Structure formats: structure tokens, C-alpha cells
DRENPA-3360 file (N, C-alpha, C; in nm, 2 decimals, always signed):
BEGIN
1 = XXXXXXXX = +0.08/-0.12/+0.00/+0.00/+0.00/+0.00/+0.08/+0.13/+0.00 ~ +0.20/+0.12/+0.06/+0.29/+0.24/+0.07/+0.33/+0.28/-0.07 ~ +0.34/+0.19/-0.16/+0.39/+0.22/-0.30/+0.27/+0.26/-0.39 ~ +0.15/+0.25/-0.34/+0.03/+0.27/-0.43/+0.03/+0.42/-0.47 ~ +0.05/+0.51/-0.38/+0.04/+0.65/-0.42/+0.15/+0.69/-0.52 ~ +0.28/+0.66/-0.50/+0.38/+0.70/-0.60/+0.36/+0.63/-0.73 ~ +0.31/+0.51/-0.73/+0.29/+0.44/-0.86/+0.17/+0.50/-0.93 ~ +0.07/+0.54/-0.86/-0.05/+0.61/-0.92/-0.01/+0.74/-0.98;
9 = XXXXXXXX = +0.08/+0.81/-0.90/+0.12/+0.94/-0.95/+0.21/+0.93/-1.08 ~ +0.29/+0.82/-1.09/+0.37/+0.80/-1.21/+0.28/+0.77/-1.33 ~ +0.18/+0.69/-1.31/+0.08/+0.66/-1.42/+0.01/+0.78/-1.46 ~ -0.04/+0.86/-1.37/-0.11/+0.99/-1.40/-0.01/+1.08/-1.48 ~ +0.11/+1.09/-1.43/+0.21/+1.17/-1.50/+0.23/+1.13/-1.65 ~ +0.23/+1.00/-1.67/+0.25/+0.94/-1.80/+0.13/+0.95/-1.89 ~ +0.01/+0.93/-1.83/-0.11/+0.92/-1.91/-0.18/+1.05/-1.94 ~ -0.17/+1.14/-1.85/-0.25/+1.27/-1.87/-0.21/+1.34/-1.99;
17 = XXXXXXXX = -0.08/+1.36/-2.03/-0.05/+1.42/-2.16/-0.11/+1.35/-2.28 ~ -0.12/+1.22/-2.28/-0.18/+1.14/-2.39/-0.33/+1.17/-2.39 ~ -0.40/+1.18/-2.28/-0.54/+1.21/-2.27/-0.57/+1.35/-2.32 ~ -0.48/+1.44/-2.29/-0.50/+1.58/-2.33/-0.48/+1.59/-2.48 ~ -0.39/+1.52/-2.54/-0.37/+1.52/-2.69/-0.49/+1.46/-2.76 ~ -0.54/+1.35/-2.71/-0.66/+1.29/-2.77/-0.78/+1.38/-2.76 ~ -0.80/+1.44/-2.65/-0.92/+1.54/-2.63/-0.90/+1.66/-2.72 ~ -0.78/+1.71/-2.73/-0.75/+1.82/-2.82/-0.78/+1.79/-2.97;
25 = XXXXXXXX = -0.75/+1.66/-3.01/-0.77/+1.62/-3.15/-0.92/+1.62/-3.18 ~ -1.01/+1.61/-3.08/-1.15/+1.61/-3.10/-1.21/+1.75/-3.08 ~ -1.13/+1.85/-3.06/-1.18/+1.99/-3.04/-1.23/+2.05/-3.18 ~ -1.34/+2.11/-3.18/-1.39/+2.17/-3.30/-1.34/+2.31/-3.33 ~ -1.26/+2.36/-3.23/-1.20/+2.50/-3.25/-1.10/+2.49/-3.36 ~ -1.06/+2.61/-3.42/-0.97/+2.62/-3.53/-0.83/+2.62/-3.49 ~ -0.80/+2.61/-3.36/-0.66/+2.61/-3.31/-0.65/+2.52/-3.19 ~ -0.52/+2.48/-3.17/-0.50/+2.39/-3.05/-0.53/+2.46/-2.92;
33 = XXXXXXXX = -0.62/+2.40/-2.85/-0.66/+2.45/-2.72/-0.72/+2.34/-2.63 ~ -0.71/+2.36/-2.50/-0.77/+2.27/-2.41/-0.82/+2.34/-2.29 ~ -0.94/+2.31/-2.24/-1.03/+2.20/-2.28/-1.10/+2.23/-2.41 ~ -1.15/+2.13/-2.48/-1.21/+2.15/-2.61/-1.34/+2.22/-2.60 ~ -1.37/+2.31/-2.69/-1.50/+2.38/-2.69/-1.62/+2.29/-2.71 ~ -1.60/+2.20/-2.81/-1.70/+2.10/-2.84/-1.63/+1.99/-2.92 ~ -1.70/+1.88/-2.93/-1.63/+1.76/-2.99/-1.66/+1.75/-3.14 ~ -1.56/+1.72/-3.21/-1.57/+1.71/-3.36/-1.46/+1.62/-3.41;
41 = XXXXXXXX = -1.49/+1.55/-3.53/-1.40/+1.47/-3.60/-1.34/+1.54/-3.72 ~ -1.36/+1.67/-3.73/-1.32/+1.74/-3.85/-1.17/+1.73/-3.87 ~ -1.09/+1.73/-3.76/-0.94/+1.73/-3.78/-0.89/+1.59/-3.82 ~ -0.96/+1.49/-3.78/-0.92/+1.35/-3.84/-0.95/+1.35/-3.99 ~ -1.06/+1.41/-4.03/-1.09/+1.41/-4.17/-0.98/+1.49/-4.24 ~ -0.93/+1.61/-4.18/-0.83/+1.69/-4.24/-0.70/+1.61/-4.25 ~ -0.67/+1.53/-4.14/-0.55/+1.45/-4.14/-0.55/+1.34/-4.26 ~ -0.66/+1.27/-4.27/-0.67/+1.16/-4.37/-0.68/+1.22/-4.51;
49 = XXXXXXXX = -0.72/+1.35/-4.53/-0.73/+1.41/-4.66/-0.60/+1.48/-4.70 ~ -0.51/+1.50/-4.60/-0.38/+1.57/-4.63/-0.28/+1.47/-4.70 ~ -0.24/+1.51/-4.82/-0.15/+1.43/-4.89/-0.01/+1.42/-4.82 ~ +0.03/+1.53/-4.76/+0.16/+1.53/-4.69/+0.16/+1.43/-4.58 ~ +0.05/+1.44/-4.50/+0.04/+1.35/-4.38/+0.03/+1.20/-4.42 ~ -0.05/+1.18/-4.53/-0.08/+1.04/-4.57/+0.05/+0.98/-4.63 ~ +0.12/+1.06/-4.71/+0.25/+1.01/-4.76/+0.35/+0.97/-4.65 ~ +0.35/+1.06/-4.55/+0.44/+1.04/-4.44/+0.40/+0.92/-4.36;
57 = XXXXXXXX = +0.27/+0.90/-4.34/+0.21/+0.79/-4.27/+0.25/+0.66/-4.34 ~ +0.23/+0.65/-4.47/+0.26/+0.53/-4.54/+0.41/+0.50/-4.54 ~ +0.49/+0.60/-4.55/+0.64/+0.58/-4.55/+0.68/+0.52/-4.41 ~ +0.62/+0.58/-4.30/+0.65/+0.53/-4.17/+0.61/+0.38/-4.15 ~ +0.49/+0.35/-4.21/+0.45/+0.21/-4.20/+0.54/+0.12/-4.28 ~ +0.58/+0.16/-4.40/+0.67/+0.08/-4.48/+0.80/+0.06/-4.41 ~ +0.86/+0.17/-4.37/+0.99/+0.16/-4.30/+0.98/+0.08/-4.17 ~ +0.87/+0.09/-4.10/+0.86/+0.02/-3.97/+0.85/-0.13/-4.00;
65 = XXXXXXXX = +0.77/-0.17/-4.10/+0.76/-0.32/-4.13/+0.89/-0.37/-4.18 ~ +0.96/-0.30/-4.27/+1.09/-0.35/-4.32/+1.19/-0.36/-4.21 ~ +1.19/-0.26/-4.13/+1.29/-0.26/-4.01/+1.26/-0.38/-3.92 ~ +1.14/-0.41/-3.89/+1.11/-0.52/-3.81/+1.15/-0.65/-3.87 ~ +1.13/-0.67/-4.00/+1.16/-0.79/-4.07/+1.32/-0.81/-4.08 ~ +1.39/-0.70/-4.11/+1.53/-0.71/-4.13/+1.60/-0.73/-3.99 ~ +1.56/-0.65/-3.89/+1.61/-0.66/-3.76/+1.60/-0.80/-3.70 ~ +1.48/-0.86/-3.72/+1.45/-1.00/-3.68/+1.54/-1.10/-3.75;
73 = XXXXXXXX = +1.55/-1.08/-3.88/+1.63/-1.17/-3.96/+1.78/-1.17/-3.92 ~ +1.83/-1.06/-3.88/+1.97/-1.05/-3.83/+1.99/-1.09/-3.69 ~ +1.89/-1.04/-3.60/+1.91/-1.06/-3.46/+1.89/-1.21/-3.42 ~ +1.80/-1.28/-3.49/+1.77/-1.42/-3.45/+1.89/-1.51/-3.46 ~ +1.96/-1.52/-3.58/+2.08/-1.60/-3.59/+2.19/-1.55/-3.50 ~ +2.20/-1.42/-3.48/+2.30/-1.36/-3.39/+2.28/-1.41/-3.25 ~ +2.15/-1.41/-3.20/+2.12/-1.46/-3.07/+2.15/-1.61/-3.05 ~ +2.11/-1.68/-3.16/+2.14/-1.83/-3.15/+2.29/-1.86/-3.14;
81 = XXXXXXXX = +2.37/-1.78/-3.22/+2.51/-1.80/-3.22/+2.57/-1.76/-3.08 ~ +2.52/-1.65/-3.03/+2.57/-1.60/-2.90/+2.54/-1.70/-2.78 ~ +2.41/-1.75/-2.78/+2.37/-1.83/-2.67/+2.42/-1.97/-2.68 ~ +2.41/-2.03/-2.80/+2.44/-2.17/-2.81/+2.58/-2.21/-2.86 ~ +2.65/-2.12/-2.93/+2.77/-2.16/-2.99/+2.90/-2.08/-2.95 ~ +2.88/-1.95/-2.92/+2.99/-1.87/-2.90/+3.06/-1.91/-2.77 ~ +3.19/-1.93/-2.77/+3.26/-1.97/-2.65/+3.36/-1.86/-2.60 ~ +3.42/-1.79/-2.69/+3.52/-1.69/-2.65/+3.46/-1.55/-2.69;
89 = XXXXXXXX = +3.51/-1.45/-2.62/+3.47/-1.31/-2.65/+3.32/-1.29/-2.65 ~ +3.25/-1.36/-2.56/+3.11/-1.35/-2.56/+3.07/-1.21/-2.52 ~ +3.13/-1.15/-2.42/+3.09/-1.02/-2.37/+3.12/-0.91/-2.48 ~ +3.23/-0.93/-2.55/+3.27/-0.83/-2.66/+3.16/-0.84/-2.77 ~ +3.12/-0.96/-2.80/+3.02/-0.98/-2.91/+2.89/-0.91/-2.86 ~ +2.85/-0.93/-2.74/+2.72/-0.87/-2.69/+2.73/-0.72/-2.69 ~ +2.85/-0.67/-2.64/+2.86/-0.52/-2.64/+2.86/-0.46/-2.78 ~ +2.92/-0.53/-2.87/+2.92/-0.48/-3.01/+2.78/-0.47/-3.06;
97 = XXXXXXXX = +2.69/-0.57/-3.04/+2.56/-0.57/-3.08/+2.47/-0.47/-3.01 ~ +2.50/-0.45/-2.88/+2.43/-0.36/-2.80/+2.47/-0.21/-2.80 ~ +2.59/-0.19/-2.87/+2.65/-0.05/-2.87/+2.55/+0.06/-2.92 ~ +2.46/+0.03/-3.02/+2.37/+0.14/-3.06/+2.29/+0.19/-2.95 ~ +2.26/+0.11/-2.85/+2.18/+0.15/-2.73/+2.26/+0.23/-2.63 ~ +2.39/+0.23/-2.64/+2.48/+0.30/-2.55/+2.51/+0.44/-2.59 ~ +2.49/+0.47/-2.72/+2.51/+0.60/-2.78/+2.38/+0.68/-2.80 ~ +2.39/+0.81/-2.79/+2.27/+0.89/-2.83/+2.24/+0.86/-2.97;
105 = XXXXXXXX = +2.11/+0.85/-3.01/+2.07/+0.83/-3.14/+2.12/+0.93/-3.24 ~ +2.12/+1.06/-3.19/+2.16/+1.16/-3.28/+2.31/+1.14/-3.33 ~ +2.40/+1.09/-3.24/+2.53/+1.06/-3.28/+2.54/+0.95/-3.39 ~ +2.45/+0.85/-3.37/+2.45/+0.74/-3.46/+2.40/+0.79/-3.60 ~ +2.30/+0.88/-3.59/+2.24/+0.94/-3.72/+2.35/+1.02/-3.79 ~ +2.43/+1.10/-3.72/+2.53/+1.18/-3.78/+2.64/+1.10/-3.84 ~ +2.68/+0.99/-3.77/+2.78/+0.90/-3.83/+2.73/+0.83/-3.95 ~ +2.61/+0.79/-3.95/+2.55/+0.73/-4.08/+2.54/+0.83/-4.19;
113 = XXXXXXXX = +2.50/+0.95/-4.15/+2.49/+1.06/-4.25/+2.62/+1.08/-4.32 ~ +2.73/+1.09/-4.24/+2.86/+1.11/-4.30/+2.90/+0.99/-4.39 ~ +2.87/+0.87/-4.34/+2.90/+0.75/-4.41/+2.84/+0.75/-4.55 ~ +2.71/+0.77/-4.55/+2.63/+0.76/-4.68/+2.67/+0.88/-4.77 ~ +2.70/+1.00/-4.72/+2.74/+1.11/-4.80/+2.88/+1.09/-4.86 ~ +2.96/+1.01/-4.79/+3.10/+0.99/-4.84/+3.11/+0.88/-4.94 ~ +3.04/+0.77/-4.91/+3.05/+0.65/-5.00/+2.94/+0.63/-5.09 ~ +2.82/+0.69/-5.07/+2.71/+0.67/-5.16/+2.65/+0.80/-5.20;
121 = XXXXXXXX = +2.53/+0.80/-5.25/+2.47/+0.93/-5.31/+2.39/+1.00/-5.20 ~ +2.44/+1.00/-5.08/+2.37/+1.08/-4.97/+2.24/+1.01/-4.94 ~ +2.14/+1.09/-4.91/+2.01/+1.04/-4.87/+1.90/+1.06/-4.98 ~ +1.94/+1.02/-5.10/+1.84/+1.04/-5.21/+1.74/+0.93/-5.21 ~ +1.77/+0.82/-5.14/+1.68/+0.70/-5.14/+1.65/+0.67/-4.99 ~ +1.56/+0.57/-4.97/+1.52/+0.54/-4.83/+1.62/+0.45/-4.77 ~ +1.72/+0.40/-4.84/+1.82/+0.31/-4.79/+1.89/+0.36/-4.66 ~ +1.94/+0.48/-4.66/+2.00/+0.53/-4.53/+1.91/+0.53/-4.41;
129 = XXXXXXXX = +1.78/+0.57/-4.44/+1.68/+0.57/-4.33/+1.65/+0.43/-4.28 ~ +1.64/+0.34/-4.37/+1.62/+0.20/-4.33/+1.73/+0.14/-4.26 ~ +1.85/+0.17/-4.30/+1.97/+0.12/-4.23/+1.98/+0.18/-4.09 ~ +1.95/+0.31/-4.08/+1.96/+0.37/-3.95/+1.86/+0.31/-3.85 ~ +1.74/+0.28/-3.90/+1.63/+0.23/-3.81/+1.67/+0.08/-3.77 ~ +1.73/+0.01/-3.87/+1.77/-0.13/-3.83/+1.88/-0.12/-3.73 ~ +1.97/-0.03/-3.74/+2.09/-0.02/-3.64/+2.03/+0.00/-3.50 ~ +1.94/+0.09/-3.49/+1.89/+0.12/-3.35/+1.79/+0.03/-3.29;
137 = XXXXXXXX = +1.73/-0.05/-3.38/+1.63/-0.15/-3.33/+1.69/-0.29/-3.31 ~ +1.80/-0.32/-3.38/+1.86/-0.45/-3.37/+1.89/-0.50/-3.23 ~ +1.95/-0.41/-3.14/+1.97/-0.46/-3.01/+1.85/-0.50/-2.93 ~ +1.74/-0.43/-2.95/+1.61/-0.47/-2.88/+1.57/-0.61/-2.92 ~ +1.57/-0.64/-3.05/+1.53/-0.77/-3.10/+1.63/-0.87/-3.05 ~ +1.75/-0.84/-3.05/+1.86/-0.94/-3.00/+1.83/-0.97/-2.85 ~ +1.79/-0.87/-2.77/+1.76/-0.90/-2.63/+1.64/-0.99/-2.61 ~ +1.53/-0.96/-2.69/+1.41/-1.05/-2.67/+1.44/-1.19/-2.71;
145 = XXXXXXXX = +1.51/-1.21/-2.82/+1.54/-1.34/-2.87/+1.63/-1.42/-2.77 ~ +1.74/-1.35/-2.72/+1.83/-1.42/-2.63/+1.75/-1.45/-2.50 ~ +1.66/-1.36/-2.46/+1.58/-1.40/-2.34/+1.50/-1.52/-2.36 ~ +1.44/-1.54/-2.48/+1.36/-1.66/-2.51/+1.45/-1.78/-2.51 ~ +1.57/-1.77/-2.56/+1.67/-1.88/-2.57/+1.71/-1.92/-2.43 ~ +1.74/-1.82/-2.34/+1.78/-1.86/-2.21/+1.67/-1.92/-2.13 ~ +1.54/-1.89/-2.16/+1.43/-1.95/-2.09/+1.39/-2.09/-2.15 ~ +1.46/-2.13/-2.26/+1.43/-2.26/-2.32/+1.54/-2.36/-2.28;
153 = XXXXXXXX = +1.51/-2.47/-2.22/+1.62/-2.56/-2.18/+1.69/-2.63/-2.30 ~ +1.82/-2.63/-2.30/+1.89/-2.69/-2.41/+1.87/-2.84/-2.43 ~ +1.81/-2.90/-2.32/+1.79/-3.05/-2.33/+1.69/-3.08/-2.44 ~ +1.60/-2.99/-2.47/+1.50/-3.03/-2.58/+1.57/-3.04/-2.71 ~ +1.66/-2.95/-2.74/+1.74/-2.96/-2.86/+1.82/-3.09/-2.87 ~ +1.89/-3.12/-2.75/+1.97/-3.24/-2.75/+1.88/-3.37/-2.77 ~ +1.76/-3.36/-2.71/+1.67/-3.48/-2.73/+1.63/-3.49/-2.88 ~ +1.61/-3.38/-2.95/+1.57/-3.39/-3.09/+1.69/-3.45/-3.17;
161 = XXXXXXXX = +1.81/-3.40/-3.14/+1.92/-3.46/-3.22/+1.95/-3.60/-3.18 ~ +1.92/-3.64/-3.06/+1.94/-3.78/-3.02/+1.84/-3.87/-3.10 ~ +1.72/-3.82/-3.13/+1.62/-3.89/-3.20/+1.64/-3.89/-3.35 ~ +1.75/-3.83/-3.40/+1.79/-3.83/-3.54/+1.76/-3.70/-3.62 ~ +1.72/-3.60/-3.55/+1.69/-3.47/-3.63/+1.82/-3.40/-3.65 ~ +1.84/-3.35/-3.77/+1.96/-3.27/-3.80/+1.95/-3.13/-3.74 ~ +2.05/-3.05/-3.77/+2.06/-2.92/-3.71/+1.94/-2.83/-3.76 ~ +1.92/-2.83/-3.89/+1.81/-2.75/-3.95/+1.68/-2.79/-3.90;
169 = XXXXXXXX = +1.65/-2.93/-3.90/+1.53/-2.98/-3.86/+1.50/-2.95/-3.71 ~ +1.60/-2.96/-3.63/+1.59/-2.93/-3.49/+1.55/-2.79/-3.47 ~ +1.61/-2.70/-3.54/+1.58/-2.56/-3.53/+1.43/-2.53/-3.58 ~ +1.39/-2.59/-3.69/+1.26/-2.57/-3.75/+1.15/-2.63/-3.66 ~ +1.17/-2.75/-3.61/+1.07/-2.82/-3.54/+1.07/-2.80/-3.39 ~ +1.18/-2.76/-3.33/+1.19/-2.75/-3.19/+1.22/-2.61/-3.14 ~ +1.34/-2.56/-3.19/+1.38/-2.43/-3.14/+1.29/-2.32/-3.18 ~ +1.26/-2.31/-3.31/+1.18/-2.19/-3.36/+1.05/-2.18/-3.29;
177 = XXXXXXXX = +0.97/-2.29/-3.27/+0.84/-2.28/-3.20/+0.85/-2.23/-3.06 ~ +0.96/-2.27/-2.99/+0.98/-2.24/-2.85/+1.02/-2.09/-2.83 ~ +1.09/-2.04/-2.93/+1.14/-1.90/-2.92/+1.06/-1.80/-3.00 ~ +0.95/-1.85/-3.06/+0.87/-1.77/-3.15/+0.82/-1.64/-3.08 ~ +0.78/-1.66/-2.96/+0.73/-1.54/-2.88/+0.83/-1.43/-2.88 ~ +0.95/-1.47/-2.85/+1.06/-1.36/-2.84/+1.09/-1.30/-2.98 ~ +1.08/-1.38/-3.08/+1.11/-1.32/-3.22/+0.99/-1.23/-3.26 ~ +0.87/-1.27/-3.24/+0.76/-1.19/-3.28/+0.75/-1.06/-3.19;
185 = XXXXXXXX = +0.77/-1.08/-3.06/+0.76/-0.96/-2.97/+0.87/-0.86/-3.01 ~ +0.99/-0.91/-3.04/+1.10/-0.82/-3.07/+1.08/-0.75/-3.20 ~ +1.02/-0.82/-3.30/+0.98/-0.76/-3.43/+0.88/-0.65/-3.41 ~ +0.78/-0.67/-3.32/+0.67/-0.57/-3.30/+0.73/-0.45/-3.23 ~ +0.82/-0.48/-3.13/+0.88/-0.36/-3.06/+0.97/-0.28/-3.15 ~ +1.04/-0.35/-3.25/+1.12/-0.28/-3.35/+1.03/-0.20/-3.43 ~ +0.91/-0.24/-3.47/+0.82/-0.16/-3.55/+0.78/-0.04/-3.48 ~ +0.75/-0.05/-3.35/+0.71/+0.07/-3.27/+0.82/+0.17/-3.26;
193 = XXXXXXXX = +0.94/+0.12/-3.23/+1.05/+0.21/-3.22/+1.08/+0.28/-3.35 ~ +1.07/+0.21/-3.46/+1.10/+0.26/-3.59/+0.99/+0.37/-3.63 ~ +0.86/+0.33/-3.61/+0.75/+0.42/-3.65/+0.76/+0.55/-3.57 ~ +0.80/+0.55/-3.45/+0.80/+0.67/-3.36/+0.93/+0.74/-3.36 ~ +1.03/+0.69/-3.44/+1.17/+0.75/-3.43/+1.17/+0.89/-3.49 ~ +1.25/+0.97/-3.42/+1.26/+1.11/-3.46/+1.41/+1.14/-3.50 ~ +1.50/+1.11/-3.42/+1.64/+1.15/-3.44/+1.70/+1.09/-3.57 ~ +1.69/+0.96/-3.59/+1.74/+0.90/-3.71/+1.67/+0.95/-3.83;
201 = XXXXXXXX = +1.53/+0.96/-3.82/+1.45/+1.00/-3.94/+1.48/+1.14/-3.97 ~ +1.51/+1.23/-3.88/+1.53/+1.37/-3.91/+1.66/+1.39/-4.00 ~ +1.76/+1.31/-3.97/+1.89/+1.33/-4.05/+1.90/+1.24/-4.17 ~ +1.83/+1.13/-4.17/+1.85/+1.03/-4.28/+1.73/+1.02/-4.37 ~ +1.62/+1.10/-4.35/+1.51/+1.08/-4.44/+1.54/+1.12/-4.58 ~ +1.48/+1.05/-4.68/+1.51/+1.07/-4.82/+1.47/+1.21/-4.87 ~ +1.53/+1.26/-4.97/+1.50/+1.39/-5.03/+1.36/+1.38/-5.08 ~ +1.27/+1.48/-5.05/+1.14/+1.48/-5.10/+1.04/+1.39/-5.03;
209 = XXXXXXXX = +1.08/+1.33/-4.92/+0.99/+1.24/-4.84/+1.02/+1.26/-4.70 ~ +0.93/+1.22/-4.61/+0.95/+1.23/-4.47/+0.86/+1.13/-4.40 ~ +0.89/+1.10/-4.27/+0.81/+1.01/-4.19/+0.71/+1.09/-4.11 ~ +0.62/+1.02/-4.05/+0.51/+1.09/-3.98/+0.56/+1.18/-3.87 ~ +0.65/+1.13/-3.78/+0.69/+1.22/-3.67/+0.76/+1.35/-3.72 ~ +0.84/+1.34/-3.83/+0.91/+1.45/-3.88/+0.81/+1.55/-3.95 ~ +0.71/+1.49/-4.02/+0.60/+1.57/-4.09/+0.52/+1.64/-3.98 ~ +0.50/+1.58/-3.87/+0.43/+1.64/-3.76/+0.51/+1.76/-3.70;
217 = XXXXXXXX = +0.64/+1.74/-3.69/+0.73/+1.84/-3.64/+0.73/+1.96/-3.73 ~ +0.74/+1.94/-3.86/+0.74/+2.04/-3.96/+0.61/+2.12/-3.97 ~ +0.50/+2.04/-3.95/+0.37/+2.10/-3.95/+0.35/+2.20/-3.84 ~ +0.40/+2.17/-3.72/+0.38/+2.26/-3.61/+0.46/+2.38/-3.61 ~ +0.56/+2.39/-3.71/+0.64/+2.51/-3.72/+0.56/+2.62/-3.79 ~ +0.46/+2.58/-3.87/+0.38/+2.68/-3.94/+0.23/+2.68/-3.91 ~ +0.18/+2.57/-3.87/+0.04/+2.56/-3.84/+0.02/+2.52/-3.70 ~ -0.09/+2.56/-3.64/-0.12/+2.53/-3.50/-0.26/+2.49/-3.48;
225 = XXXXXXXX = -0.32/+2.41/-3.57/-0.45/+2.36/-3.56/-0.45/+2.22/-3.51 ~ -0.57/+2.16/-3.47/-0.57/+2.03/-3.41/-0.54/+1.92/-3.50 ~ -0.51/+1.94/-3.63/-0.47/+1.84/-3.72/-0.34/+1.77/-3.66 ~ -0.26/+1.85/-3.60/-0.14/+1.79/-3.54/-0.17/+1.69/-3.43 ~ -0.27/+1.73/-3.35/-0.32/+1.64/-3.24/-0.38/+1.52/-3.29 ~ -0.45/+1.53/-3.41/-0.51/+1.41/-3.47/-0.40/+1.32/-3.52 ~ -0.30/+1.37/-3.58/-0.19/+1.29/-3.63/-0.12/+1.22/-3.51 ~ -0.10/+1.29/-3.40/-0.04/+1.23/-3.28/-0.13/+1.12/-3.22;
233 = XXXXXXXX = -0.26/+1.14/-3.22/-0.35/+1.04/-3.17/-0.35/+0.91/-3.25 ~ -0.34/+0.93/-3.39/-0.33/+0.81/-3.47/-0.20/+0.73/-3.44 ~ -0.09/+0.81/-3.42/+0.03/+0.74/-3.39/+0.02/+0.67/-3.26 ~ -0.04/+0.73/-3.16/-0.05/+0.67/-3.02/-0.14/+0.55/-3.03 ~ -0.25/+0.55/-3.11/-0.34/+0.44/-3.12/-0.27/+0.32/-3.19 ~ -0.20/+0.35/-3.29/-0.12/+0.24/-3.36/-0.02/+0.18/-3.27 ~ +0.05/+0.26/-3.19/+0.15/+0.20/-3.10/+0.08/+0.12/-2.99 ~ -0.03/+0.17/-2.93/-0.10/+0.10/-2.83/-0.16/-0.03/-2.89;
241 = XXXXXXXX = -0.20/-0.03/-3.01/-0.26/-0.15/-3.08/-0.15/-0.26/-3.09 ~ -0.03/-0.22/-3.12/+0.08/-0.32/-3.13/+0.11/-0.38/-2.99 ~ +0.11/-0.29/-2.89/+0.13/-0.34/-2.75/+0.03/-0.43/-2.71 ~ -0.10/-0.40/-2.73/-0.21/-0.49/-2.70/-0.20/-0.62/-2.77 ~ -0.16/-0.61/-2.90/-0.14/-0.74/-2.98/-0.04/-0.83/-2.92 ~ +0.07/-0.77/-2.87/+0.18/-0.84/-2.81/+0.12/-0.91/-2.68 ~ +0.05/-0.83/-2.60/-0.01/-0.88/-2.48/-0.11/-1.00/-2.51 ~ -0.19/-0.98/-2.61/-0.29/-1.09/-2.64/-0.22/-1.21/-2.70;
249 = XXXXXXXX = -0.12/-1.20/-2.77/-0.05/-1.31/-2.83/+0.03/-1.39/-2.73 ~ +0.12/-1.32/-2.66/+0.21/-1.39/-2.57/+0.21/-1.33/-2.43 ~ +0.15/-1.22/-2.41/+0.16/-1.16/-2.27/+0.28/-1.07/-2.26 ~ +0.26/-0.95/-2.20/+0.37/-0.86/-2.18/+0.48/-0.91/-2.09 ~ +0.45/-1.02/-2.02/+0.56/-1.08/-1.93/+0.67/-1.14/-2.01 ~ +0.64/-1.17/-2.15/+0.75/-1.22/-2.23/+0.85/-1.12/-2.26 ~ +0.82/-0.99/-2.24/+0.91/-0.88/-2.28/+1.00/-0.86/-2.16 ~ +1.09/-0.95/-2.13/+1.18/-0.93/-2.02/+1.32/-0.97/-2.07;
257 = X = +1.42/-0.91/-2.01/+1.56/-0.93/-2.06/+1.64/-0.99/-1.95;
% end
């Protein structure tokens, strides 16, 4: 009971800004204000009819899905190698994979920007943006998959090999089903992190295109109507939907490192 009050205060501190943004997006007034004068969906209509916002929304979805797939494809074998096979320099290998989490994202973005400007054609395509998002989400997927592997007893794989299953068949029939929760959860978390990313997207976005968080930032520089709140609410709802999906599929207790 002694912790109930501070825990409640923390939840209020975290949730009240989200509630204010959602209520502001329903405001019928022509400018951002709270509390709302009356309720209206006009700003959601403005958001979905805006070509700039829709293009940014679609690009964020595409980059988020690709980031989740690529990060999962790289992190899963890396986690298997780290947990099951690597004998020497284990800590160095882990630190190398986790290093993007140790540095501020803006430094990672600047380094990637210099790299692509020097060796490639700068940021004319979505490749630099995609690489940047994979770099910052890869450690998160690696953590979720390694957690699943540590929670899986190695004896089940040994039993499969004893019964005649080869390495690939053991992975496909035994290991993959048992660690699937960690793989899927890591991919979903990578999608959330990619979709809401600001620092990487700000410096590595392709010429002539932008992601939803950056489009929202640019919009607020010149306009101050509730369309921005509607865009923020759509982003919040999408993020919460992915979190709820993780909880329904495997439970949030699987997200532990």
C-alpha cells in the first residue's frame, strides 16, 4: 500500500499528456486549445485528406515493417550464435551488438549521414533511413530473442538430435516454435521504435519524403490547428494497438531481458 500513491502518481504523469492530446484532437475549434470547446472529428478528416500526412504515414508504415523484418532476420541467428555456440569473447560480441543503445541516437544518425554522403549518393533514397532504423532496433530484438533462448532448456534440442533430427530440422521443429514469442515480440517492438523514431529520421530521411513524426514536427512550425493532435493520436493508437497485440498473443511478461 505504501507504494500505491507514488505508482499512481507516475501513471497519471505518463497518461495525462496522452489524454490531453486525444481530447485536443476532438476539439472543434480552429486552433490547438484545451479543454475542447465542443467535440468534432473534422481534424481527423483533415489528417486523412492531407497528402503530406498520408505520404508520411505510409512511409513510416513501410519503413517500420521492413525494419522489423530485417532486424528480426539479423538478430535471431546472432542470438542463436551467442547463446548456443559462442565460447570466446562473448561479452565483446554482446557489447558490439548492444552498442547502438549505449550511444545517443543523434550521434548514430550523424555518423551514418557522413558515411552515406561519403561512400554513396547521400540520402536520395530510403536506404540510409532504413539502415539507421535497423541499427537502432537490432539490439532490442537481440535482447528479446536471447531472453527466449535462455528460458528454453537446451535439453529439448539435445533430445531432438538424439532422435535423429539434423541441425536445421531441430531448429525448425523444436527451437523456432519455442522462441517464436521472443522473435515476434522483438519484431513488434522494433516496428514501434521505428515508427515513432525522430532522431534517425530527421537526419536520414530521403529527399522529397518524410516520416510521420518529422512531418508532424514540420507542420507545427507553421500551423497550430488540431490536425497535429489528430496525427499524434493516430500514432498513439497504432502504438497501443501493437502493444495490446503483443499482450494478447504472448503476454507482456514475455518482454523481459
